[in-house]
C-alpha positions as CSV (number, residue, x, y, z in Angstrom):
1,X,53.6,22.1,-7.1
2,X,51.0,24.5,-8.6
3,X,51.7,27.1,-11.2
4,X,50.6,30.8,-11.0
5,X,47.7,30.3,-13.5
6,X,46.3,27.4,-11.6
7,X,46.7,29.2,-8.3
8,X,44.8,32.2,-9.6
9,X,42.0,30.1,-11.0
10,X,41.7,28.1,-7.7
11,X,41.6,31.3,-5.6
12,X,39.0,32.8,-7.9
13,X,36.9,29.6,-7.6
14,X,37.1,29.7,-3.8
15,X,36.1,33.4,-3.8
16,X,33.0,32.9,-5.9
17,X,31.9,29.5,-4.4
18,X,29.7,31.0,-1.6
19,X,27.9,33.2,-4.2
20,X,27.4,30.3,-6.5
21,X,25.8,28.3,-3.7
22,X,23.5,31.2,-3.1
23,X,22.3,30.9,-6.7
24,X,21.2,27.3,-6.3
25,X,17.7,27.2,-4.9
26,X,17.5,25.3,-1.6
27,X,15.1,22.4,-1.5
28,X,11.9,23.4,0.2
29,X,11.4,22.3,3.8
30,X,8.9,19.4,4.0
31,X,5.5,20.5,5.1
32,X,5.6,17.8,7.8
33,X,8.6,15.9,9.1
34,X,9.1,12.4,10.5
35,X,9.7,14.0,13.9
36,X,6.3,15.7,13.7
37,X,4.5,12.6,12.5
38,X,6.1,10.7,15.4
39,X,4.9,13.4,17.8
40,X,1.3,13.3,16.3
41,X,1.1,9.5,16.4
42,X,3.2,8.8,19.5
43,X,0.4,7.8,21.8
44,X,-1.7,5.9,19.2
45,X,1.4,3.9,18.1
46,X,2.4,2.9,21.6
47,X,-1.2,2.1,22.7
48,X,-1.5,-0.3,19.7
49,X,1.9,-1.8,20.0
50,X,1.7,-2.4,23.7
51,X,-1.5,-4.4,23.1
52,X,0.2,-6.4,20.4
53,X,3.2,-7.3,22.5
54,X,1.2,-10.1,24.2
55,X,-0.3,-11.5,21.1
56,X,1.3,-14.5,19.4
57,X,1.4,-14.9,15.6
58,X,-1.6,-16.5,13.9
59,X,-0.9,-17.6,10.4
60,X,-3.2,-19.2,7.8
61,X,-2.2,-22.7,9.0
62,X,-4.5,-22.1,12.1
63,X,-7.6,-22.6,10.0
64,X,-8.8,-24.3,6.8
65,X,-11.9,-24.3,4.7
66,X,-13.3,-27.6,3.4
67,X,-14.2,-25.6,0.2
68,X,-10.5,-24.9,-0.5
69,X,-8.8,-27.1,-3.0
70,X,-5.4,-26.0,-1.7
71,X,-3.3,-27.4,1.2
72,X,-2.8,-26.1,4.7
73,X,-0.1,-23.6,3.7
74,X,-2.2,-22.2,0.8
75,X,-4.0,-18.9,1.3
76,X,-7.8,-19.2,0.7
77,X,-10.5,-16.7,0.5
78,X,-13.9,-16.4,-1.1
79,X,-15.2,-13.5,-3.2
80,X,-16.9,-10.9,-1.1
81,X,-19.9,-10.2,-3.2
82,X,-21.0,-13.7,-4.0
83,X,-24.1,-15.3,-2.4
84,X,-26.1,-18.5,-2.7
85,X,-28.7,-18.4,-5.4
86,X,-32.1,-18.5,-3.9
87,X,-33.5,-20.0,-7.1
88,X,-30.8,-22.7,-7.1
89,X,-29.9,-23.7,-3.5
90,X,-26.6,-25.7,-3.5
91,X,-25.8,-24.4,-7.0
92,X,-23.2,-21.9,-8.1
93,X,-23.1,-18.6,-6.2
94,X,-24.4,-15.4,-7.8
95,X,-23.0,-11.8,-7.5
96,X,-24.5,-9.0,-5.5
97,X,-22.0,-6.1,-6.1
98,X,-21.1,-4.2,-3.0
99,X,-22.8,-6.5,-0.5
100,X,-20.4,-8.7,1.4
101,X,-21.5,-12.2,2.3
102,X,-20.7,-12.7,6.0
103,X,-20.9,-16.5,5.6
104,X,-18.0,-16.8,3.2
105,X,-14.7,-18.1,4.5
106,X,-12.7,-15.1,5.7
107,X,-10.2,-16.5,8.3
108,X,-7.1,-16.2,6.2
109,X,-7.9,-12.7,5.1
110,X,-8.5,-11.7,8.7
111,X,-5.2,-13.3,9.7
112,X,-3.4,-11.4,7.0
113,X,-5.0,-8.1,8.0
114,X,-4.1,-8.8,11.6
115,X,-0.4,-9.2,10.5
116,X,-0.6,-5.9,8.6
117,X,-1.9,-4.1,11.6
118,X,0.6,-5.6,14.1
119,X,3.9,-5.6,12.3
120,X,3.8,-2.0,11.2
121,X,2.6,-0.8,14.6
122,X,5.3,-2.7,16.4
123,X,7.9,-1.4,14.0
124,X,6.7,2.2,14.4
125,X,6.9,1.7,18.2
126,X,10.5,0.7,17.8
127,X,11.2,3.7,15.7
128,X,9.6,6.0,18.3
129,X,11.3,4.4,21.4
130,X,14.2,2.3,20.1
131,X,13.0,-0.4,22.5
132,X,13.9,-3.6,20.8
133,X,11.0,-5.5,22.4
134,X,8.8,-4.1,19.7
135,X,11.2,-5.0,16.9
136,X,11.7,-8.5,18.2
137,X,8.0,-9.1,18.4
138,X,7.5,-7.8,14.9
139,X,10.2,-10.2,13.7
140,X,8.4,-13.1,15.5
141,X,5.4,-12.5,13.2
142,X,7.5,-12.3,10.1
143,X,9.3,-15.6,10.9
144,X,5.9,-17.3,11.5
145,X,4.4,-16.1,8.2
146,X,7.3,-16.4,5.8
147,X,10.1,-18.6,7.3
148,X,8.9,-21.3,9.7
149,X,8.2,-24.5,7.7
150,X,5.4,-25.4,10.1
151,X,3.4,-22.2,9.8
152,X,4.5,-20.2,6.8
153,X,2.3,-19.3,3.8
154,X,3.1,-20.6,0.3
155,X,4.2,-17.7,-1.9
156,X,1.1,-17.6,-4.2
157,X,-2.6,-16.7,-4.2
158,X,-3.8,-19.5,-6.4
159,X,-6.9,-20.0,-4.2
160,X,-7.8,-16.5,-3.4
161,X,-11.4,-15.1,-3.8
162,X,-12.8,-18.4,-5.0
163,X,-16.5,-18.7,-5.9
164,X,-18.4,-21.7,-4.8
165,X,-19.4,-23.7,-7.9
166,X,-17.7,-21.3,-10.2
167,X,-13.9,-21.0,-9.6
168,X,-11.3,-22.4,-7.1
169,X,-9.5,-19.1,-7.2
170,X,-9.3,-16.0,-9.4
171,X,-7.0,-13.2,-10.5
172,X,-9.1,-10.7,-8.4
173,X,-7.8,-12.5,-5.3
174,X,-4.4,-11.0,-5.8
175,X,-5.8,-7.9,-4.2
176,X,-5.9,-9.7,-0.8
177,X,-2.1,-9.3,-0.4
178,X,-2.4,-5.5,-0.7
179,X,-1.9,-5.7,3.1
180,X,1.7,-6.9,2.7
181,X,2.7,-3.5,1.2
182,X,3.1,-1.9,4.6
183,X,4.5,-5.1,6.1
184,X,7.4,-4.9,3.6
185,X,7.9,-1.3,4.5
186,X,8.2,-2.3,8.1
187,X,10.5,-5.1,7.2
188,X,12.9,-2.7,5.6
189,X,13.0,-0.6,8.8
190,X,13.5,-3.8,10.9
191,X,16.7,-4.6,9.0
192,X,18.3,-1.8,11.0
193,X,17.1,-3.3,14.3
194,X,19.4,-6.4,14.2
195,X,16.5,-8.7,15.0
196,X,17.2,-11.1,12.0
197,X,20.1,-13.3,11.1
198,X,21.6,-12.9,7.7
199,X,20.0,-16.2,6.7
200,X,16.6,-15.0,7.9
201,X,16.9,-11.8,5.9
202,X,17.8,-13.8,2.8
203,X,14.8,-16.0,3.5
204,X,12.4,-13.1,3.7
205,X,13.7,-11.5,0.5
206,X,13.4,-14.9,-1.2
207,X,9.8,-15.4,-0.2
208,X,8.8,-12.0,-1.6
209,X,10.9,-12.6,-4.7
210,X,9.1,-15.9,-5.3
211,X,5.7,-14.2,-4.7
212,X,6.5,-11.4,-7.1
213,X,7.5,-13.9,-9.7
214,X,4.2,-15.7,-9.2
215,X,2.3,-12.4,-9.6
216,X,4.2,-11.8,-12.9
217,X,4.0,-15.2,-14.5
218,X,0.9,-17.1,-13.2
219,X,-2.5,-17.0,-15.0
220,X,-4.2,-15.4,-12.0
221,X,-1.4,-12.9,-11.6
222,X,-1.4,-11.8,-15.2
223,X,-5.2,-11.5,-15.2
224,X,-5.0,-9.1,-12.3
225,X,-2.2,-7.1,-13.8
226,X,-4.3,-6.4,-16.8
227,X,-7.4,-5.3,-14.8
228,X,-8.4,-1.7,-15.7
229,X,-9.9,-0.6,-12.4
230,X,-8.5,-0.5,-8.8
231,X,-7.6,-4.1,-9.1
232,X,-5.0,-3.2,-11.7
233,X,-3.7,-0.4,-9.5
234,X,-3.4,-2.7,-6.6
235,X,-1.4,-5.2,-8.7
236,X,1.1,-2.5,-9.7
237,X,1.4,-1.1,-6.2
238,X,2.0,-4.6,-4.7
239,X,4.6,-5.4,-7.4
240,X,6.3,-2.1,-6.7
241,X,6.5,-2.7,-3.0
242,X,7.8,-6.2,-3.4
243,X,10.2,-5.2,-6.1
244,X,11.6,-2.4,-3.9
245,X,12.0,-4.8,-1.0
246,X,13.8,-7.3,-3.1
247,X,15.8,-4.9,-5.3
248,X,14.2,-6.1,-8.5
249,X,14.9,-3.1,-10.9
250,X,13.2,-4.8,-13.8
251,X,9.9,-5.1,-11.9
252,X,10.3,-1.5,-10.7
253,X,10.7,-0.3,-14.3
254,X,7.6,-2.4,-15.3
255,X,5.5,-0.7,-12.5
256,X,6.5,2.8,-13.7
257,X,5.6,1.8,-17.3
258,X,2.2,0.5,-16.3
259,X,1.5,3.7,-14.3
260,X,2.3,5.8,-17.4
261,X,0.9,3.7,-20.1
262,X,-2.1,2.0,-18.4
263,X,-3.2,3.2,-15.0
264,X,-3.3,6.9,-15.8
265,X,-4.8,6.8,-19.4
266,X,-7.2,3.9,-18.6
267,X,-8.5,5.2,-15.2
268,X,-8.2,9.0,-14.9
269,X,-10.9,11.2,-16.5
270,X,-10.2,14.8,-17.6
271,X,-12.0,16.1,-14.5
272,X,-9.8,14.0,-12.1
273,X,-12.4,11.3,-11.3
274,X,-12.0,7.6,-11.6
275,X,-15.1,6.7,-13.8
276,X,-14.6,2.9,-13.3
277,X,-14.9,3.4,-9.6
278,X,-17.8,5.8,-9.9
279,X,-19.7,3.1,-11.8
280,X,-19.6,0.7,-8.7
281,X,-22.1,0.4,-6.0
282,X,-19.6,1.9,-3.6
283,X,-18.4,4.9,-5.7
284,X,-17.1,7.0,-2.8
285,X,-15.2,4.2,-1.1
286,X,-13.6,2.9,-4.3
287,X,-12.7,6.4,-5.4
288,X,-10.8,7.0,-2.2
289,X,-9.3,3.5,-2.4
290,X,-8.0,4.0,-5.9
291,X,-6.7,7.4,-5.0
292,X,-4.8,6.0,-2.0
293,X,-3.3,3.0,-3.8
294,X,-2.1,5.1,-6.7
295,X,-0.4,7.5,-4.2
296,X,1.2,4.5,-2.6
297,X,2.6,3.4,-5.9
298,X,4.0,6.9,-6.6
299,X,5.5,7.0,-3.1
300,X,7.3,3.7,-3.7
301,X,8.8,4.1,-7.1
302,X,8.7,7.8,-8.1
303,X,12.2,9.4,-8.4
304,X,10.8,12.8,-7.3
305,X,13.5,14.5,-9.5
306,X,11.5,15.9,-12.5
307,X,12.7,13.0,-14.7
308,X,10.5,10.7,-16.7
309,X,10.4,8.5,-13.7
310,X,8.9,11.2,-11.5
311,X,5.4,9.7,-11.4
312,X,4.0,12.6,-9.3
313,X,4.8,15.0,-12.2
314,X,4.1,12.6,-15.1
315,X,1.6,14.3,-17.4
316,X,-0.6,12.7,-20.1
317,X,-0.9,14.5,-23.5
318,X,-4.3,15.8,-22.4
319,X,-2.8,17.4,-19.4
320,X,-3.9,14.9,-16.8
321,X,-1.7,14.0,-13.9
322,X,-2.2,12.4,-10.6
323,X,-2.6,15.7,-8.7
324,X,-5.8,16.2,-10.6
325,X,-7.3,13.2,-8.9
326,X,-6.4,14.5,-5.5
327,X,-7.8,17.9,-6.4
328,X,-11.0,16.3,-7.5
329,X,-11.6,14.3,-4.3
330,X,-10.4,16.8,-1.7
331,X,-13.7,18.8,-1.6
332,X,-15.6,15.5,-1.0
333,X,-13.1,14.4,1.7
334,X,-13.6,17.8,3.4
335,X,-17.3,17.7,3.1
336,X,-18.9,14.4,2.1
337,X,-22.3,16.0,1.9
338,X,-21.1,17.6,-1.4
339,X,-20.6,14.2,-3.0
340,X,-22.7,14.4,-6.2
341,X,-22.8,10.7,-7.0
342,X,-24.8,7.9,-5.4
343,X,-24.0,7.0,-1.9
344,X,-22.2,3.7,-1.2
345,X,-24.6,0.8,-0.5
346,X,-22.6,0.0,2.7
347,X,-20.4,1.9,5.1
348,X,-20.8,5.4,3.5
349,X,-21.0,6.9,7.0
350,X,-17.7,5.3,8.0
351,X,-15.7,7.4,5.6
352,X,-13.4,9.3,5.1
353,X,-10.4,8.4,7.3
354,X,-6.9,9.8,7.3
355,X,-6.3,9.0,3.7
356,X,-2.5,8.5,2.9
357,X,-3.0,10.0,-0.5
358,X,-3.3,13.5,1.2
359,X,-0.1,13.0,3.1
360,X,2.0,11.6,0.2
361,X,0.6,14.1,-2.4
362,X,1.0,17.0,0.1
363,X,4.7,16.2,0.4
364,X,5.2,15.5,-3.3
365,X,3.5,18.7,-4.5
366,X,4.4,20.9,-1.4
367,X,0.7,21.5,-1.0
368,X,-0.2,22.7,2.5
369,X,-4.0,22.2,2.1
370,X,-3.5,18.5,1.6
371,X,-1.3,18.1,4.7
372,X,-3.5,20.4,6.8
373,X,-6.6,18.4,6.2
374,X,-4.8,15.1,6.5
375,X,-4.0,16.2,10.1
376,X,-7.6,16.5,11.0
377,X,-8.8,13.1,9.8
378,X,-9.4,10.0,12.0
379,X,-6.4,7.6,11.7
380,X,-8.0,4.4,12.9
381,X,-11.1,3.0,11.3
382,X,-13.0,0.5,13.3
383,X,-15.2,-1.2,10.7
384,X,-13.7,-4.3,9.2
385,X,-14.7,-3.5,5.7
386,X,-13.1,-0.1,5.9
387,X,-9.9,-1.5,7.4
388,X,-9.7,-3.9,4.5
389,X,-9.6,-1.0,2.1
390,X,-7.2,1.1,4.1
391,X,-3.8,-0.5,3.8
392,X,-1.5,2.3,5.1
393,X,-2.0,2.9,8.8
394,X,1.5,3.9,10.0
395,X,2.6,7.0,8.1
396,X,5.7,7.2,10.3
397,X,7.1,4.2,8.4
398,X,6.7,6.2,5.1
399,X,8.1,9.6,6.1
400,X,11.1,8.0,7.9
401,X,13.9,7.2,5.5
402,X,14.8,3.5,5.0
């Protein structure tokens, strides 16, 4: 039973409810939707995925370097910019910043990048078509890399970016697994495709949980976490991706903290540039790279609600926030001839590409000029060095909810 007073109040509430709803501002429509991204990328996704359907997994156990001190399941790579010393043949290598040594062992990195190209493309093809062939083939690669005892990779990068005669593996090598960020995004989508058993899903989560723990506790991992340039950004972005995939809330909180207390104050200048990247021999490439990886981090762990965990809106005491970095770089993405700093020593003509920072920031800030120019850029770089620094290639995976 309801008394007269309660009935009157209830009736009044029902009468004014439509008007109250009208007072609540509606969320703005996104400048670009998953449906539109699927339309834009439909042909390129299927062209890539159809080619990948016939290719078997190749993991790091397929090759081994005699210079590696690790075993057959240990990832090994050598520092890009390290070369034999002409004054001391056979002695420790010396550094030539920005110039990659083509003779260094690169097989494991190439296999990892291959994985990062194939699994996201196959997963995107499944999202577009719902054809489970694509999802099953993506799952085949993930099993080979992270579950099969005969071919899987050990969950550490202890021997990454070694330097002949100097180090068997360094903290800077942790950047090599940046290419697993989009792989974990794809894996989250594949959980809806029913291509894994519950035990396999647990195994995948456990592998990335172990790797995240290694990143947070090992000497090499801690060294990379504390790096002040794009290496530090890449550590946080990776930790964020693997924490989101495994549900590690403590690590997610750490990533937000490092963004606010370290990445932004240590790297972002008042004019929006990244001075530590401008000081390199590839200032344009590294500025774009740091811009993209920071956007990936924000996309992964920002709450987008105006709270202290809304990284897109987080502002330093001097007024700096991430959007300033996008505003700084946009004119030089639109017209590279305006770049006022030295040109990169290599591959300057191969940039820019369809930078994910423009897409993510455009959506976060509801900024049409970012999205509009993102649409015009080339999505598929062909140069190996550019691909290596371009870890997000399937935007459909990121604008489609998981």
